[in-house]
C-alpha positions in Angstrom: 8.5 -13.4 -0.4 9.8 -10.8 2.0 9.8 -12.2 5.6 10.1 -10.5 8.9 11.9 -13.1 11.1 10.2 -13.7 14.4 8.1 -10.7 14.0 4.7 -11.2 15.5 4.3 -7.5 16.2 6.3 -5.1 14.0 6.9 -1.4 14.4 5.0 0.6 11.8 6.7 3.5 10.1 4.3 5.6 8.0 4.9 7.7 5.0 4.1 11.4 5.2 3.0 14.0 2.6 3.6 12.7 -0.9 4.5 9.3 0.6 0.9 9.0 2.1 -1.3 9.8 -0.9 -4.9 9.9 0.1 -3.9 9.2 3.7 -3.8 5.4 2.8 -0.7 4.7 4.8 -2.0 6.5 7.9 -5.4 4.8 7.7 -3.8 1.4 7.3 -1.5 2.0 10.2 -4.3 3.1 12.4 -6.3 0.0 11.6 -3.3 -2.3 12.0 -2.4 -0.7 15.4 -6.0 -1.3 16.6 -6.4 -4.8 15.2 -2.9 -6.0 16.3 -2.7 -4.0 19.5 0.5 -2.2 18.4 2.0 0.8 20.1 2.4 4.2 18.5 4.4 4.6 15.3 7.8 6.4 15.5 8.0 9.4 13.2 10.9 11.5 11.8 11.0 15.1 12.9 8.3 17.2 11.4 10.9 19.3 9.5 12.8 16.2 8.2 13.6 16.0 4.5 11.6 13.8 2.1 12.5 10.2 2.5 13.2 10.5 6.2 10.7 7.7 6.8 12.8 5.2 4.9 15.9 6.3 6.9 14.1 5.9 10.2 12.7 2.4 9.2 16.2 1.4 8.1 17.8 2.5 11.4 15.1 0.7 13.4 15.6 -2.5 11.4 19.4 -2.3 11.7 18.9 -2.1 15.5 17.0 -5.4 15.3 13.4 -4.0 15.4 11.0 -5.7 13.0 9.6 -2.9 10.8 6.9 -2.4 8.2 7.3 0.8 6.2 3.9 1.8 4.8 3.8 4.1 1.8 1.2 5.3 -0.6 2.1 7.2 -3.8 0.0 8.9 -6.5 0.5 7.4 -9.9 -0.7 5.2 -12.6 -3.7 3.5 -11.1 -7.5 3.4 -11.6 -10.2 3.2 -8.9 -11.9 0.6 -11.0 -8.9 -1.8 -11.0 -6.9 -3.5 -8.2 -4.4 -0.9 -7.0 -0.8 -1.7 -7.7 1.1 -3.0 -4.6 4.8 -3.7 -4.2 6.3 -5.6 -1.2 10.0 -5.4 -1.0 12.6 -6.1 1.7 13.6 -3.0 3.6 17.0 -2.1 2.1 20.0 -3.0 4.3 17.9 -4.9 6.9 17.4 -8.5 7.8 14.0 -7.9 9.2 11.9 -5.4 7.5 9.6 -4.8 4.6 8.4 -1.9 2.5 4.8 -2.0 1.4 4.0 0.5 -1.3 0.6 1.0 -2.9 -0.2 3.3 -5.8 -3.4 5.3 -5.7 -5.0 7.0 -8.7 -3.2 10.3 -9.4 -6.5 11.8 -10.5 -8.0 11.2 -7.0 -4.9 11.2 -4.7 -6.2 14.1 -2.6 -9.2 12.1 -1.5 -9.2 9.4 1.3 -8.2 6.0 -0.1 -9.8 3.2 1.8 -9.1 0.7 -1.0 -5.4 1.5 -0.9 -5.4 1.1 2.9 -7.0 -2.4 2.4 -4.2 -3.3 0.0 -1.6 -2.3 2.6 -3.4 -4.1 5.5 -3.9 -7.3 3.5 -0.2 -7.4 2.5 0.8 -6.9 6.1 -1.5 -9.7 7.1 0.0 -12.0 4.5 3.5 -11.2 5.7 2.8 -11.6 9.4 -0.3 -13.9 9.7 -2.3 -11.2 11.5 -5.9 -10.2 10.8 -6.8 -8.5 7.6 -9.0 -5.5 6.9 -12.3 -5.3 8.6 -15.7 -5.3 6.9 -16.3 -1.6 7.7 -13.2 -0.6 5.8 -14.3 -2.8 2.8 -17.7 -1.0 2.9 -15.9 2.4 3.0 -13.9 1.4 -0.1 -17.0 0.3 -2.0 -18.8 3.5 -1.1 -15.7 5.5 -2.3 -15.6 3.6 -5.6 -19.3 4.3 -6.1 -18.7 8.0 -5.4 -15.8 8.1 -7.8 -17.9 6.4 -10.5 -20.6 9.0 -10.0 -18.1 11.8 -10.3 -16.7 10.3 -13.5 -20.3 10.1 -14.8 -21.1 13.7 -14.0 -17.7 15.3 -14.9 -16.5 14.7 -18.5 -12.9 15.8 -17.5 -12.7 13.2 -14.7 -14.3 10.5 -17.0 -11.6 11.3 -19.6 -8.8 10.9 -17.1 -10.2 7.6 -15.8 -10.5 6.2 -19.4 -7.0 7.4 -20.2 -5.4 5.8 -17.1 -7.3 2.5 -17.7 -6.3 2.4 -21.3 -2.7 2.9 -20.4 -2.8 0.3 -17.6 -4.6 -2.3 -19.7 -1.6 -2.4 -22.0 0.8 -3.0 -19.0 -1.1 -5.8 -17.4 0.3 -9.3 -18.0 -1.9 -11.8 -19.7 -3.0 -15.2 -18.3 -0.3 -17.1 -20.1 2.4 -14.7 -18.9 1.1 -15.0 -15.3 1.1 -18.8 -15.6 4.6 -18.9 -17.0 5.9 -16.7 -14.2 4.1 -18.9 -11.6 5.6 -22.0 -13.1 9.1 -20.5 -13.0 8.6 -19.5 -9.4 7.4 -23.0 -8.4 10.3 -24.6 -10.3 12.8 -22.6 -8.1 11.1 -23.7 -4.9 
């Protein structure tokens, strides 16, 4: 697992635009800053090129600052399933991590509280801080109910949801595959 050595309080770098689908990274960062009493997040210049967040995070980590880079992208995900999350070491650093959640492409323009929860919970696991609060979980559940209602009323949205879920079901590992992977991981420890 990615670790942030000695990092009780990291610096958060937040994705912008396409790297903050549904505002999930911004929402997660705001909740983390409040819960963990963190200072403001540094940001690249407003006119910086795409990917400037990763460069900023890498520079901070290279200077010895513990960093969490929070990103949310639109892609292959369903609001009815756990949203895919990747946690990777920040490239070229000894003390940083990239947390990347994928939100449903068919709803990436809407606020994404479930995706923010995934980012917050991953940060909490990495650093031992508090996780998402009850209010954010309630917001996520209300959002899911609204998305379900929309899918019920709008046949086009219902078709998109079914299509994504069908594609995703074929990609998910089965129980035996998960158990084998866990066994291999434990054997290495």
